C-alpha positions in Angstrom: -96.2 75.1 -6.4 -92.5 74.0 -6.0 -89.6 76.0 -6.3 -86.5 75.0 -7.2 -82.9 76.3 -6.8 -80.5 76.7 -9.9 -77.3 75.2 -9.0 -75.3 76.3 -12.3 -72.0 77.7 -10.9 -72.1 76.7 -7.4 -69.6 74.7 -5.6 -71.3 72.4 -3.1 -69.2 70.8 -0.1 -70.7 68.8 2.6 -70.0 70.5 6.1 -71.7 68.2 8.3 -72.2 64.3 7.8 -76.0 63.5 7.3 -78.1 62.9 10.7 -81.4 61.8 11.5 -84.0 64.7 11.3 -85.7 64.6 14.5 -88.8 65.6 15.8 -89.8 68.1 19.1 -89.6 64.5 21.0 -86.3 63.3 19.9 -87.7 60.8 17.4 -86.5 60.3 13.9 -88.9 62.2 11.5 -90.6 59.7 8.3 -92.1 61.1 5.5 -95.8 61.0 5.5 -97.0 58.9 2.8 -94.2 56.9 2.6 -93.0 56.0 6.3 -89.4 56.3 4.6 -86.6 57.9 7.1 -85.9 61.4 6.7 -82.1 62.7 7.0 -80.5 66.1 7.4 -77.1 66.9 5.8 -75.6 70.3 6.2 -73.9 71.8 3.1 -71.4 74.8 2.1 -72.8 76.5 -1.2 -70.4 78.9 -3.1 -70.4 80.9 -6.0 -68.5 84.0 -7.0 -70.4 86.2 -4.6 -69.8 84.0 -1.4 -70.9 81.3 0.7 -73.8 80.0 2.3 -74.3 76.8 5.1 -77.7 75.7 4.3 -79.2 72.0 5.8 -80.7 69.7 3.6 -83.3 67.2 4.0 -83.8 64.0 1.8 -85.9 60.8 2.6 -84.9 57.1 2.2 -81.3 55.9 2.2 -79.0 57.5 4.6 -77.0 59.8 2.3 -73.2 58.8 3.3 -70.9 61.4 2.0 -67.9 62.8 4.2 -67.0 66.0 4.8 -65.6 68.0 2.3 -66.9 66.0 -0.4 -68.3 68.1 -3.4 -72.0 67.0 -4.3 -75.2 67.8 -6.3 -78.2 67.9 -4.7 -80.9 66.6 -7.3 -83.9 68.4 -7.4 -82.9 71.0 -4.9 -86.6 72.3 -3.8 -87.0 75.7 -1.7 -89.8 75.5 0.9 -90.7 78.8 2.8 -92.3 78.1 6.0 -94.5 79.9 8.6 -95.6 79.0 12.2 -97.3 80.3 15.3 -97.1 78.7 18.2 -97.8 80.0 22.0 -98.4 83.6 19.8 -94.6 83.4 18.8 -94.3 83.7 15.1 -91.4 81.9 13.1 -90.7 81.6 9.8 -87.8 80.4 7.3 -86.8 78.7 4.4 -86.2 74.9 4.2 -84.4 72.8 1.7 -84.9 69.1 0.3 -83.8 67.3 -2.2 -84.4 64.0 -3.8 -80.9 62.3 -3.3 -77.4 63.9 -2.9 -75.0 62.4 -5.6 -71.1 63.2 -5.4 -70.2 65.5 -7.8 -67.9 63.2 -9.4 -70.5 60.3 -10.1 -72.6 63.2 -11.9 -69.8 64.2 -14.4 -69.0 60.9 -15.4 -72.7 60.1 -16.3 
């Protein structure tokens, strides 16, 4: 099951430009089925209740939006995760989008 985020009434800005998503050895991660490179982009999501910084993973071409660009994460998916390693339990939420588009381009279409 996939969980998607409703972005209605949210303003989303790039707060750190895209960078390679790296594994524990410092090598850029790639998508398992396709071998396409993975990228992370830090975004600031704001609505009337406040704001939050999230890191979104995309695959393929590197997103090129500059800091403070208003964007729309297309198909933003929430992925809960849990990991146990050496007796230590960790969990969290990951975010993945099919692409990041400048909001101006989405409004024009």
